[in-house]
N, C-alpha and C positions, 0 to 999 in steps of 0.2 A: 365290506360285505363278508358275512361269515363263511368259512370254508365248509365244504360238504362233510357230512358226518361219517362217511365211509371211505376206505381206501380202495382204489381200483388200479388197473395196470398202468395207467398214465400218471399215477401219483407216487410211484415207487421211490422217487427222490426223497420223499418224506420218511423213508425207512432207513434207519441207521443201524447196521450190524455192530452192536457194541456190547461189551460185557462189563458188569460191575467189578471194580477193582481189578482191571485187566492186567496190571503189571504182574510179572511172575513172582515167585516165592520170595526171593531175597529183598526186593525193593519194598514190599509191603510190611515186612516184619520189623523194620527199623522205625516205623512211625510211632510217635508218642501219643498218649491220651490227649484228646482235645485237638490234635492236628487234623487238618482237613485231608480227606482221602478222595482222590479223583475218581469219578464214576463215569463209566462208559457202558450204560445198559444197551441191550439190543432193542432199541426203541422204535416203535411205529407210532407216529404222532397222528392222532385222530382229531379233526377239528370239531367244534361244537358252537352253536349259536351263542352270542354274548349273553351272559347272565345265567347260563344253564350248565349243569355238570355233565361232562361227556362220559364219565365212567358209571358203570352199574355194577352191582355186587355179583351179578350172575352173567357169565359169558354165554353167548348163543351156542346152540348145539352145532357141532361140526360132524356131519355124517361120516361114519367110519372111525372116528376118534373117540376115546374114552373121555368121560367127564374129568375136569381138572381137579376136583376136590375128592380125595379118597384117603383112606388110612395109610399112614406111612410108619415105618420103624426107623428109629434113630439110635446112634451110639455116640457117646462123647468120650474123648480121651485127651490126655495132655501130650503135646509134642515132646518126644524124647529129647530133642535138642533145646527145648525151651519150656521150663516149668510154668511160665506165665503166658503160654499160648495154648488155648483150649480149642479143640477141633470137634465140631458136630457134623456127623456124616449121615446122610440119608441112605440107609441100607436098602430100602425099597427100590430106589433108583440104581444104586451101585450093583445090586444083585439082579437087576432086570436083564433081559436079553436084547435090549435095544442095540441096533447097529445101523450105520449109515447105509442107505439103500440107493444112493445116487447112481444114476446110470442104469437102473432097473425099472421095470414097469411100476414098481411099488412107489417110486418117488414121483409125486405129482407137482412139486415145485410150490414155493410160497406165493408166487404170482400166477393167477389164472391164465391158462393158455401158454405157459412157458415151463413145462415140466423138465425140459433139458437144462434149465438153470439151477435146479435144486434150490438151495438157499443162497445162491450167489447172484441174485438179480440186483442187489441193492448197493454193492460196493461196501467197503469196510472202513470205518473210522480208525485212525491210528491213535494209540493210547498215549504215546510219549515219544521223546527223541530216540530212545533205544529201540522202540518198535519201528520207527522209520529207518534207523540205521540198519537194522536186520533186513528189512525189506529191500533197501537200496543195495545191500550186499548180495541178496538173493537174485535180484534182477541182473546183476552183472554176470551171473552164471547161466542165465537162460539164453538158449540159441533159438534161431528161427524154427528149428525142428521141435523145440519144446513149447514155444509160445506163439500162438496163431497171430496175435496182434502186436508182435514185438516192434515192428516198424512204426506203428501208430504210437505205442507206448513210449518209444524212445524219440519220438518226433517232437514237434514244437509244443504240443499240448501236454505231453508227458503222460505218466501213468497215475498221477495224483491230481486231485482238484480240491479247491477249498469249498467247504460246506459250512454249515452252522450247527452247533450243538449247544444247548443251554444258552442261547443268545451270544455265543462266542464263536469265532472262526475256528474251524477244525479240519485238518486234512483228512481226506478219505481216498480210497482207490477210485480212480475215474470210472465212470460208467461209459460203455461204448456199445452201441447197438443194443441197448436195453438191458445190459448186465455188466458185471464187473469186467474190466478190460483184461484181467488175468484168466477169465473163464474161456477155455477153448470150446468151440461150438461143434455140433455134429458135422461130420464131413472132413474135419481137420485130420490130416494123416497122422499127427502125433497123438490123436485120441482126445476125447472130450474130457472136460473137467478142469480143475484148477491147475494152471501151468506150474505154479510153485509147488503144489502137493506132488504132482507127477515127477517133477525134477528131483525133489527130495528122495522119492522112492528109487529113482534111477541111480542116485548117488549113494544110496544105502544109509541115509541119515533120517532122523525123525522129521516129519513135516513141520513140527512146531519150531524147528530151527530156521525155517525159511518163510513161514506164513505170518501174517499179522496176528497179534494176540487174539483179537476177537474171533478170528476164523478157527484157530486150533483149539480154543477153549470150548466152544459150543459143541454139544448141548450140556456141558457141565456148568453149573452156576456156583460161583464162589462169592460170598459176601463176607466182609470183615468189619467188626465193630469192637470198640473198647467197652468192656462191661465192668461195672462196679459191683464187687461182691459185698455181702452183708457186713464184712469187717472193714469196708472202706478201701480195700486194695483193688487195683484195676488189672484186668487181664485182656489180652487180645483174643477174641472169639472168631474163629473162621468157620463158616458154614458151607458145606459142600452138598449140593442137591441138584435136582433136575432143572434145566432151563426150559420151562414149558412156555406156553403162549403168553402167560402173564409177564414173563421176563422181558418180552419185547415191548412192554409199555402198554398204554391204553389202547393202541391199535392192534395189539396182538390178536384180538378176536377177528380182525379183518384179513389176516393172512389166509390165502386160498386154502392152504393145507400146511400142517406142521407135523413132523415125523414122530416126535416123542410120544404122542398120544395115540398113534395108529398101530394096531397089532401087526400090520404088514411090515413094520420096521422092527418088530421085536422077535427077530428070527436069528439072532447072533449065535455063533458057535460058542462064544465066550461071554461071560457076564461083563457089564460095563467096567467094573473095577479092574478087570484084567485087560480088556481091549483098550482102555484108556489109561493104562498104567504109566506110560511116559508123560502124559499130560498131567495126571494127578501128582506124579513125582515132582514135576516142575512147579505145580501150584502149592504143594505142601512141604517139599523137601524129601530126601531119600528115606530118612529114618521114620518120619511120620507116615509116609506112604507104606513102608514095610509093615508098620504097626496096623495101619488101616487094612491092608491086604490080608494080614493074618486074622483080623477080626471078621472080615468078609468070608474067609474060608470057613472059619468056625461057625458063623451064623448060617452059611449056606448048608453046612453039614447037618445042622439041627433042624433046618427048615424054617423059612420065614412064615410069620403069621400074616403079615400084610404084604402079599405079593403084588407087584405092579399089575393093575388090571389089564393093561395092554399085553403084558407078557403072558398073563393067565389066559387071555382070549386067544393068543397065538398058539397055545399048546394043543 
């Protein structure tokens, strides 16, 4: 029997928070042309009747959000640490005023009826052994005051469960009571939100040092491909851009709400390249991020031609 064509709140197990090329900077740059690169997109799988194509070229309109297709400005530069590494950066996104609005009335949640979950309703696939090791280490630092469901997470069922991605078994954070087990819910004395994120802030460390790869990278989208130049030489091309609805896969259109296209989330005091400086540094390397930040400052001073429409609407 074909599965239904849309996602609803009882089907969120089909949603996998994943990021393409989720491993951090160092592990990706050592790959050689032709080598397989593991992909962990933030995918929502939408079913379709047999023999029919589930995707359409135009996504449905989402009230309050800007359209997905609009003009963007890009800059390309070579990694100061590697002349064979080309970086293409989406200035429209990096100079936008997007900010996380979790815990405010502006955040409507990706699952209808669960605004307090934000984008944490689905659990997170782990990208590799290093990702799991980092999570395991972070868990040892969480106390009952930090983590609402610590007893459950350290119990028989644990805080990870086996799911399937690309027809292969893949660990992800366990869902408990409708959302990621690490998500503290309203009424918890330690505060709502990700227990790992909150603990990192308490310890004075970057949240990316304690959270799964897919969680700290969103909504930055990084893709990497080996590109053959006209002279036959090959370079690694890294693209940094917005993780919009399409990044979640064919079911991204079915998310109840998604923040990057909503002007209500484009109210940040700092532009994305600044507020996500630690994450971009981890993804690109220190020297490459410094070069990118300098270009962003120069471009911001000159004024963008293609301003993110959600940022423009919020002004």
